[in-house]
N, C-alpha and C positions, 0 to 999 in steps of 0.2 A: 429976324429970320433964322439967325444962327441958334437963338434960344429955342425956337420951334423945332428945328431939326434935332437939336440935342434932346428935347423932350421925346420926340418920336423914336429916336434911337434908344433912349433909355427905356421906353415902353417895350421895344422889341428885344431888348437885351435879355430879360428872363426867358423869353421864348427861345431865343437863339442858344442861350446857355443850356436850357433843358434839352433842346434838340441835340446839341453837341454831346451832352452827357449820355443821352440815349444811344447815340452812335458809338460812343466809347464803350458803353456797356455791351451793346450788340457785338462789337468787334472783340471784346474780351471773351464773350460767350463763344463766339465762333473759333477763337484761338485756343480756348480751353481744351486740353487733351481729353479725348473720350475714353471711356473704359472699354475693355475687351468685349463685354456683352453688348454695349450700345453700338460699338463699331461693327460688330458682327451682324446685329439686327439691321443696321443701316445698309450693309452689303447684301443681306438676304432679301430685303424688300425689292432689290433691283433685279433679282434673278427669276426668270420665268419658270425655271425648273423647280424652285422652291415653292412658288405660288401654286403650280399645278399639283405638286405632291401634297402640299398642305391642304388644299381643297379636297383632294381624294381621301386623305386620312381623316379629315373632319367628317366627311360623308360616311365613311366606314364606322367611325366612332359613334356618330349619331344613329347609324343603323344598328349598332350593337346595343346602345343604351335605350333607344326608343324604337324598336322594330314596328310598333303599332302605327307609326307615322307613315310607313311605307306599304303596309298590307294589313288588312283586317281578317285575313284567313288564318285559322289555326293550323300550324305546321304539322301537328300530329293527327289531324282529322283525316281519316281514310275512307275512301269510297271505291270498292273494287270494280264498280261499273266504269270507272275512269282510268283503270290501270294502264300504264304505258301509252297514254294518249300523247300525241306530239304537241309541240307548242302552238298556241293560237296567235299567229303573227299579227292578225288584225287587232288584237287587244293590247299590243305592246305599248301604245301611247294613250291607253285609257287607264286612269288611276282607279284603283280599287276593284279591278276586274281580275278574277282568278284565271288560272290556266295559261298565263302568258309564257311560262317556261315549260309547260306540259305537266305530266303527272308521273309518279314513280310506279313501281310494281304493286304497291298497296293502294294506289289511287290518291296519294298525298300530293299536295300542290308543291311543285319544285320551286316556284318563285318564292312562296312563303318560307320554305325551308332554307332557301339560299339567303334570304334576308335574316332569318333568325340564326343561321349558322355563323354569321359574323360575330355574334356575341361570344361563343365559346372560344373561337379561334383567336380573337383579339385579346380577350381576357388572359388566355394562356400565354400569348406572346408578351403582353405588357408586364404581367406578374413575373414571368421568368426573367425578363430583362431587369426588372427592379431587384429581384433576388440576387442575380449574378453581379449586378453593379454594386450593391451594398457589400456582399461577401467578398467579391474579388477586389473591390476598391479598398476595403478595410485591410485585407491581407497585403495588398500592394503598397499601401501607405506605410504600414508597419515595417515591411521588409525593405522598402526603399529608403526610409528615413533613418532607421536605426542601423541597418547594415550588419556586418560581422557574421557571427555564427547564426543569429536569428534570421538573417537574410538567406543564408545557405540552407537552413532547415526548412523554411517556408517555401523556398524555390524548388527544392528537391521534392517536397510534398506535393506541390502543384504539378511537377513533371509527371508524377504517377498518374494523375487524372488526365493530363494532356496526351498521354500515350493511348488512351481509350477513345475511339471514334465516337462522336456525339450520338448518332442514330443507333449504331450497333450497341453501345453501352446502355443507352436508354431502353433499347429493345430487351437486353438481358435483364436490366433492373425491373422493368415492368412485367416481363413474363415470369419473374421469380416472385415478386411481392404483390402483384395485382390479381392473382387468381381468385382470391376470396372476394375481392371487391367486384369482380365481374360476375360472381355467382349471385350477388345482390346489387345490381347496378345502381350507382348513385353518382349523379353528375359532379357533385362537389368532391366526393371521395376520389373518383377516377382522375378528375382534373388536377386535384392536389398531388396525386402520385406522379402524373405527367410533369407537373411543374417541378417537383422535388428532383425527379430524375434529370431533367434538363439543367436545373441549377447546379446539381452535384457534379455534372460533367462540363459545365460551361464557365464556371467562375475562374479557372486558371488563366484563361485568355485575358479577362479583365484585370486579373492580378498582375500579370506580366506588363500589360500596357501601363497600369497605374504605377508600378514599381519603376519603370523606365522614366516616366514623366516626373516622379518625385525625386529621383536621383539627379536629374538635370536641373530641377528647380531648387533643390536645397543648397546648391553650390552658388546661387546668385548672391549679389552683394547685400541686398536688403535682408535676406535670411541670415547671412553671417553677422550683419549688424544687430539684428534682433537677438541672436545667440550671444553676442558679445555683451549686450546690455543686460543679460541675465534672465531673459524670458524663458518660461517653462517650455519643455518640449510640446506639451499639449497646445499651448497658446501659439507656438510657432507653426505647428501643423495646421491648426484650424484657421488661423488668421493670415498666414503668409504662404504656406506651401500648398495647401489643398485648393484654395481658390484659383491659383495659377497653374495647377497641374490637372485640372478637371477636363480641359478642352479635348484631349485625345479620347478620354473615356466617354464623353458625351457623344462624340462622333461614332465610336464603335457601338455604343448602346443603341443609338438611333438605327443604325444599319442592322443590328442584331435582332431587332423586333421582327423584321420581315423574315429573318432566318429562322427564328423560333416559331413563328406562325407556320412556316413551311415544315419545320421539324414535327410540330404537333399533327399536321395533316398527314405526314409520312407515317408516323406511329399509328394514327387512327386507320390509315389505309392498310397497314400491315396487321391490324387486328389487336394491337396491344395498347392502344391509346384510348380515346373516347369511343364509346360504343353506343349503338342504337338502344334506347330511344333518345339519347342525347343528340342534339342537332348541331353538327359542325360541318365545315366544308370537307374535311378529311373523311368523315363518316359517310357523307353523301357520295364522294368519289369512290370510296371502297364499295358501297352498295350498288353503284351504277356500273362498275366494270364488268359484271356478269352479263349485262344487257347492252354492252357497248355497240354491238352490231345492229340490234333492232331498235334501240332507244338511246342514241348517242347524246341526247340532251341531258340525260341523267348525270353525265360527267362534264359536259361542255360548260354549263352555266356555273356550277360551283368551282370548277377548275379555272374558269375565266376570272371570277371574283377573287379567288385565291392568288392568281398570278398578278392581278392589278394591285392587290393589297401589298404583297411582298415587294413588288416593283416600286410602289409609292414610298415605302419606308426606306428602300435602298436609295432612291433619288433624293429623299429628304436628307439622308445621311451624307450623301455626296455634296449637297448644297451646303450643309452645316460645316463639313470639313473644309470646303473652299473658303467659307466665310471666316472661319476661325484661324486659318493659316494664311498670313499675309503673303507668303511666298507663292501661293497658288492663285492670287488675284491678277 
C-alpha cells in the first residue's frame, strides 16, 4: 500500500513541480518593475476621459484621411438653386444623403465641406506640432545638457520669439510673405506658409520645457555613472537623458495639437491663412460670418467640429499628463 502511494505521489510530483514553477514565474512577472511607458498605458486604459478623447481623435483622423467613407458628395460642387438652404433635419440619420447641414451661398453642401475640412485643419495641426517638437526639443536638449554660454545664447535667442504673440506674429509673417501665394492659390503652398509661421513662433515653448526637463534629468545618479564610465555625450543624451526627459514634452505636444488647429482656423478666419477654394473649418467659418443672421448653419457646423476637435486633443493631453506624472494619480 505504501509502495502504491509512493508511486502515485511520484507521478504527481512533476505536475506539482511544473505548477509551482509556473506560479513562481507568474509572481516574478508581476513583481517585475514596469517601464514608464507601460505603466502610463496601464493607467490610461482606466480613464474614461482618455477613451472618449481617443475615440473622437480617431474619428477625426479617419475623417481627414478617408472623407469618402462619410460622404460621396463633392465639396466643391455648386448649385445656385440651393444657395443658403437650411439643414434637412429629417436626413440627419440617413447615410449618404446630401443637405444634412444645409448649403452655403454658392449652393455647396455644408456637410461634405465640413467632412473634407477636417483634412486641412488636422494636417496643419499635426505637422506644426511635429516641427515645433523636433526644433524646440533639439534646442532644449543642447541648451539643457551642455549649459554655460551655449545655454545662455540659445535661451536669449528663444526669448526673442517668445516675446511675439503666436497669432499676431503669424498674421504679420503671412501678410508679408503670402501675398504672391494668394495671387495664385495653392493648398500646399499656403498650408506650408501657415505651418512655417506657426513653427517659427511656437518652438521656444517646447525648447524651454525640454531644457528644464534635461537639466533635472542629467543630475540623476545613472547619468553621472555613465559619464564617469567615459560614455560619449551623444550616447548619454540618446540612451539615458532623452528617454527620461520626454514625458513633459509629449504632454505639451498633445495639448498643442488642438491649439494649433485653432490657430490655423483663426488665421484663415482673418483672411491670411488658408483661402477658398481650399476647404477647412476656418475658411468655412470665415465665409459664413457674413450670413450669420440669415444662415447660421454656415458657421454652426464647422465651428462645432472645430471645438470638439480642439477639446479632444486638450482632454487627451490632460489624460496623458496625469498618467505620466505619478503625483497626479
